[in-house]
C-alpha positions, 0 to 999 in steps of 0.5 A: 883263586884256584881250587883244589884239583879234582883227583883223577878217577881210578879205573873202577870209580864212577863219577855219579856214585860214592866209591867204596873200597873195603880192605879185609886183613887176616893172619899172615898178610892175607887180604881181600879188596872189595870195590863197590859203589853206593848212591852219591846222596851222602845218606849216613844211615844208608851207607852204614846199612849197606856196608854192614851187609857187605862186611857180613858177606866178606866175613864168609868169603874165606876161612879168616883167622885173627890178624894178630894171632892166627886163631879162627876169627869170629869178630871184626873191627872196622876203621873208616877213612872218608872223603865226603867232600870230594867230588865224587866222594870216596870211602875206605873201610879197613876191616880187621878179623880177630878172634876175641875183641876182649883179648889183650893182644887184639885190643893192643893190635887194634890200638896200634893200628889206629894210632899208626893210621891216625898219624898218617892221616894227620889225626883225621881219624880222631881218638880210638873209640871205646871197644864195644861190649859183647852181650853175655852169653853171645857167641859170634859165627865163625868166619868162613862159615856158610853165609846163611846158616853160619854153622861152625861145621860148615866151615870145616871143609873150606873147599866144599863151600860154594861161592856166589857166581854173581859177586864172587865173594860170599859162600854157601854150604849148599843151594838151599842156603843160598836161596834162602839168603838171597833176599838179604844177599841180593843188595850186596851182591849188586853193589860189588864191582870187583873182588881180589884176594891176596896171599891166599896161595 
């Protein structure tokens, strides 16, 4: 009896790790592809914590605008495709930058994308989960603002923000914010294998 052939490793993948590819989407087909490695222990809680850290850094990597209308993005919607049964295991994270998860055009866009991806994966993603509720009075930070202070004003001049020289991903309004954020950022910074921005010229 023959088993399922093991898929060949891509150039960035490692045999001893969970290989993760995060793809972020914004307006007019702007994208970022971040590849990183996590421990192969399949600890769901650790995977969720690590990907949440990475998503925050991706949010502050560029002046992202809503994938479905082009308005400044403050929120995001995440979709995962996991192949934990493979050796090594693989995970793809689709990160959609949006202006307002309560807006009808955003929910329609998210639902349409989910249904399309679910069809391509033979229903493997399952039904669309309920949309999260934003707590009353909460305003989320503007995408592309400083990763530490997250002030809207810091996003006004995108060229003034300084990118981390280690991960080449997240950005800060100055050295002080970068220093203060290091205890949080160093985890994600050390995981990054590669970062590629597409359609930003």
